[in-house]
C-alpha positions as CSV (number, residue, x, y, z in Angstrom):
1,M,103.7,129.5,91.5
2,T,102.5,126.3,89.8
3,A,98.8,125.0,88.9
4,S,98.1,122.5,86.3
5,R,96.3,121.4,83.7
6,I,95.1,118.5,81.3
7,V,97.0,117.7,78.6
8,S,95.2,115.2,77.1
9,L,92.6,112.5,77.1
10,G,91.8,109.1,76.6
11,H,89.3,106.2,76.7
12,F,88.5,102.6,76.6
13,Q,85.3,100.6,76.1
14,P,85.4,96.3,75.6
15,P,83.7,95.5,72.4
16,K,81.2,93.7,73.9
17,V,78.0,95.4,74.0
18,L,74.6,94.1,76.2
19,T,71.6,96.2,74.8
20,N,68.2,96.5,76.6
21,D,66.7,93.3,74.7
22,D,69.7,91.4,75.8
23,L,68.6,92.0,79.1
24,A,65.1,91.6,78.6
25,L,66.1,87.9,78.3
26,L,68.0,87.7,81.7
27,V,65.7,89.4,83.8
28,D,61.9,90.7,84.2
29,T,62.4,94.0,82.1
30,D,62.5,95.7,78.8
31,D,63.3,98.6,77.0
32,E,60.8,100.8,77.8
33,W,61.3,100.4,81.3
34,I,64.9,100.6,81.7
35,R,64.9,104.2,79.6
36,S,62.2,105.6,81.1
37,R,64.1,104.8,84.5
38,V,67.4,105.5,84.0
39,G,68.0,106.7,80.4
40,I,70.5,103.5,79.2
41,R,70.3,102.1,75.9
42,S,73.3,99.8,75.9
43,R,76.3,98.9,77.8
44,H,79.7,97.3,77.4
45,L,81.0,94.5,79.3
46,A,84.3,93.0,79.4
47,E,85.0,89.3,79.1
48,D,88.7,88.8,78.9
49,E,89.7,92.3,79.3
50,T,90.9,92.7,83.2
51,L,90.8,95.9,84.8
52,V,94.4,96.9,84.6
53,D,94.0,96.1,80.6
54,M,91.2,98.9,80.6
55,A,93.3,101.1,82.7
56,T,96.1,100.5,80.6
57,E,94.7,100.7,77.2
58,A,93.0,104.3,78.4
59,A,96.3,105.5,79.5
60,Q,98.0,104.7,76.6
61,K,95.7,106.6,74.2
62,A,96.0,109.6,76.5
63,L,100.2,109.2,76.7
64,A,99.6,109.2,72.9
65,N,97.7,112.3,72.6
66,S,100.0,114.2,74.8
67,G,103.0,113.6,72.8
68,L,105.0,112.5,76.1
69,L,106.9,109.6,76.6
70,P,106.1,107.1,79.8
71,E,109.5,108.3,81.6
72,Q,108.2,111.6,81.6
73,I,105.4,110.7,84.2
74,D,106.0,110.5,87.9
75,L,102.9,109.9,89.1
76,V,100.3,107.4,88.3
77,V,96.9,107.8,90.2
78,V,94.0,104.8,89.6
79,A,90.3,105.8,90.6
80,T,88.6,102.7,90.9
81,C,86.0,100.6,93.6
82,T,86.9,97.1,91.5
83,A,90.3,96.5,91.9
84,V,90.6,92.7,92.6
85,E,94.5,92.5,93.5
86,R,95.6,94.0,96.9
87,S,99.3,94.4,96.0
88,P,100.5,95.6,93.5
89,N,97.7,98.4,93.3
90,T,96.1,99.2,90.1
91,A,98.3,102.2,89.5
92,A,101.4,100.5,89.6
93,A,100.6,97.5,87.7
94,V,99.4,100.1,84.9
95,A,103.1,102.1,85.7
96,A,104.9,98.6,84.8
97,R,102.8,98.0,81.7
98,L,103.6,101.3,80.4
99,G,107.3,101.5,81.4
100,I,107.1,104.2,83.6
101,R,110.3,104.8,85.9
102,S,110.1,105.1,89.6
103,P,106.7,107.0,89.6
104,A,105.0,107.6,92.9
105,A,101.7,105.4,92.1
106,Y,98.4,105.1,94.3
107,D,94.6,103.9,94.2
108,I,91.9,105.9,95.6
109,N,88.3,104.6,96.0
110,T,85.3,107.1,96.4
111,V,83.3,105.1,94.1
112,C,81.7,107.4,91.6
113,S,83.5,110.4,92.7
114,G,86.9,108.9,92.2
115,F,87.8,110.5,88.9
116,S,87.4,113.7,90.6
117,Y,89.1,113.1,94.0
118,A,92.3,111.5,91.8
119,L,92.6,114.4,89.8
120,A,92.2,117.0,92.8
121,T,95.1,115.0,95.0
122,A,97.1,114.8,91.6
123,D,96.8,118.7,91.0
124,H,97.6,119.0,94.5
125,A,100.8,116.9,94.4
126,I,101.7,119.1,91.5
127,R,101.1,122.2,93.1
128,A,103.0,121.5,96.0
129,G,106.0,120.2,93.8
130,S,105.7,116.6,94.5
131,A,105.4,115.6,90.9
132,T,105.3,117.4,87.5
133,R,103.2,115.2,85.3
134,A,100.6,112.4,86.1
135,L,98.4,110.2,84.6
136,V,95.4,110.1,86.0
137,I,93.0,106.8,85.3
138,G,89.6,106.5,86.5
139,A,88.7,102.6,85.3
140,E,85.9,100.1,86.5
141,R,84.5,96.6,85.8
142,M,81.7,96.7,87.7
143,S,80.2,93.6,86.0
144,D,82.3,91.5,88.5
145,T,80.1,93.1,91.4
146,I,76.9,92.5,89.1
147,D,73.5,90.0,90.5
148,W,72.6,89.1,87.2
149,S,68.9,88.2,88.6
150,D,68.5,91.9,90.2
151,R,67.1,94.2,87.6
152,T,67.6,97.1,89.8
153,T,71.4,97.1,89.3
154,C,72.0,94.8,86.5
155,V,70.7,97.3,84.2
156,I,72.6,100.0,85.1
157,F,76.2,99.4,85.4
158,A,78.9,98.5,83.1
159,D,83.0,98.4,82.3
160,G,85.3,100.7,80.8
161,A,88.3,103.3,81.4
162,G,89.1,107.2,80.5
163,A,92.5,108.8,81.4
164,A,94.1,112.3,81.4
165,V,97.5,113.6,81.6
166,V,97.9,116.4,83.9
167,E,101.4,118.9,83.7
168,A,102.6,121.4,85.7
169,V,102.0,125.1,84.4
170,P,102.4,128.8,85.6
171,D,99.7,129.5,87.6
172,E,98.2,132.1,85.3
173,Q,97.8,128.8,82.9
174,S,96.0,127.0,85.5
175,G,93.5,124.5,83.7
176,I,92.2,122.9,86.9
177,G,90.1,124.7,89.5
178,P,89.9,124.4,93.1
179,V,88.0,121.1,94.1
180,L,85.0,121.1,96.0
181,W,84.4,117.7,97.7
182,G,83.1,116.1,100.8
183,S,80.5,113.2,101.9
184,E,77.7,112.2,103.9
185,P,78.7,108.8,105.6
186,D,75.4,108.7,107.5
187,K,74.3,107.6,104.1
188,G,76.6,105.7,103.1
189,D,74.9,102.3,103.0
190,A,72.5,103.6,100.1
191,V,75.2,102.3,98.0
192,V,77.3,98.9,98.9
193,I,79.5,96.6,97.4
194,T,80.0,94.0,100.2
195,G,81.9,90.5,100.3
196,W,84.9,88.7,99.1
197,D,82.6,87.6,96.1
198,P,81.4,91.4,95.9
199,T,78.1,91.8,95.0
200,I,76.4,96.0,94.4
201,S,73.5,96.6,96.3
202,Q,71.9,100.2,96.4
203,Q,68.6,102.3,97.9
204,G,67.7,103.5,94.4
205,Q,65.3,106.0,95.6
206,T,67.5,107.4,98.5
207,V,70.4,107.9,95.7
208,F,67.8,109.5,93.0
209,R,66.5,112.2,95.9
210,W,70.0,112.9,97.5
211,A,71.4,113.6,93.9
212,T,68.2,115.5,92.6
213,T,67.7,117.6,95.6
214,Q,71.3,118.2,97.1
215,L,73.7,118.4,94.4
216,A,72.9,121.1,92.2
217,P,73.7,123.8,94.9
218,L,77.2,122.1,95.3
219,A,77.7,122.3,91.6
220,R,77.1,125.8,92.0
221,E,79.6,126.1,94.4
222,T,82.4,124.3,92.8
223,C,81.7,126.8,90.1
224,R,82.1,129.8,92.5
225,K,85.6,128.6,93.8
226,A,86.6,128.4,90.4
227,G,85.4,132.3,89.3
228,I,83.0,131.4,86.7
229,E,79.4,131.4,86.6
230,P,77.5,128.3,85.3
231,S,76.2,130.2,82.3
232,E,79.8,130.9,81.3
233,L,80.4,126.8,81.0
234,R,81.1,125.5,77.7
235,G,80.6,121.9,79.2
236,F,78.6,120.1,81.9
237,V,80.5,116.1,82.4
238,A,78.3,114.8,85.4
239,H,78.8,111.2,86.9
240,Q,76.8,109.3,84.3
241,A,74.7,107.5,87.1
242,N,71.2,108.0,85.5
243,L,69.8,110.3,82.5
244,R,67.1,111.8,84.8
245,I,70.0,112.8,87.4
246,I,72.0,114.2,85.0
247,D,69.0,116.6,83.5
248,A,67.8,117.4,87.0
249,I,71.4,118.7,87.9
250,A,72.0,120.6,84.6
251,N,68.5,122.3,84.7
252,K,69.1,123.7,88.1
253,L,72.8,124.8,87.2
254,G,71.4,127.9,84.8
255,L,73.4,126.5,81.9
256,A,73.6,128.6,78.8
257,E,71.3,127.0,75.9
258,D,74.4,126.0,73.8
259,A,76.2,124.5,76.7
260,V,77.3,120.7,75.7
261,V,75.8,118.2,78.4
262,A,77.2,114.7,78.8
263,R,74.5,112.3,78.4
264,D,77.3,109.2,77.5
265,V,75.2,107.2,80.0
266,V,72.8,106.3,77.3
267,E,75.1,104.3,75.5
268,S,77.8,103.3,78.1
269,G,75.8,102.7,81.2
270,N,77.1,103.5,84.8
271,T,80.7,103.0,84.7
272,S,81.3,104.3,88.1
273,A,84.7,106.2,88.8
274,A,85.5,105.7,84.8
275,S,82.2,107.5,83.9
276,I,83.4,111.0,83.6
277,P,86.5,110.8,81.8
278,L,85.3,108.6,79.3
279,A,82.3,110.8,78.6
280,L,84.6,114.0,78.5
281,S,87.2,111.9,76.4
282,K,84.7,111.2,73.7
283,L,83.1,114.9,74.0
284,V,86.6,116.2,73.0
285,E,87.5,113.5,70.4
286,R,84.0,114.0,68.8
287,G,84.8,117.9,68.6
288,E,82.0,118.9,70.8
289,L,84.5,120.8,73.1
290,R,87.6,122.7,72.5
291,T,90.6,123.5,73.6
292,G,90.2,126.0,76.5
293,D,86.4,125.4,76.6
294,P,85.9,125.6,81.0
295,V,83.7,122.5,81.7
296,L,82.4,121.6,85.1
297,L,83.2,117.9,86.3
298,F,81.1,116.3,89.1
299,G,81.0,113.3,90.6
300,F,79.0,111.4,93.0
301,G,77.6,108.4,94.6
302,G,78.8,105.6,96.8
303,G,79.9,107.0,99.9
304,L,77.5,109.0,99.7
305,A,80.8,111.2,98.6
306,Y,81.0,113.9,95.9
307,A,83.7,116.1,94.3
308,G,83.7,118.3,91.5
309,Q,86.1,121.1,89.8
310,V,86.0,123.0,86.8
311,V,88.8,122.4,84.4
312,R,89.7,123.7,80.8
313,C,89.5,121.4,78.0
314,P,93.0,119.9,76.3
């Protein structure tokens, strides 16, 4: 039987950094107010960089780290909720930039859980024999959706991209566990991006309560599906929504004391579908997670949708 594993990772963030002190010049806020509520210290914002630019940069790094050539990729999946162009989709545009020949290419939009959804669909395609090597990318230009006069949202969101190269392996070498995914669509209006000139808004307390009370059991169930106890995990990479949410879920999971918990939100803000691969790529690059380490990925947010899987680090 065929399974899949992550071969390599890559990430990209635009060079412009907006600190909390910078934001205090725009709206009625300050560093203490922001850090006490969401834990963010700074965030990266795109200027000339387009969504496709950022996705391509992350994908190029992941490809370079894999040692594979573009023509060896036969599937490109991009998770994003901020694509401007309806056609070609972001995945096709990235494939063209990279010189990937004749790939299946599609975008997926489940907002903040998008990367875990995209990774699951790539894994399913490989297991079904429809693909052999995939580029899975989470990329967002959230700054296009921000109302800079709304301090409840402008302090949170940011831009960036992360990517993974995924390839087929024998079943006994599987490196991507079964996905647990779902949604609560009756709460879907808690996070919305609406209109032709899109603006993001959210019911912060609704999202916070949902995330801190409902998601830890789902994260534990994800581990159960993968046949691993939370105490055996070497890392936990949740969607980087809010430091208080991340810590609340991590504390309820029963992780080992030395397990690595991604807290990239502090320096990168909330990059929606990009946040999980961005944070994971940084942890691997810095050597905080090592080859073969079991890591729980768990995305959640707009929809309200969620998805997670246990993966082995490349």
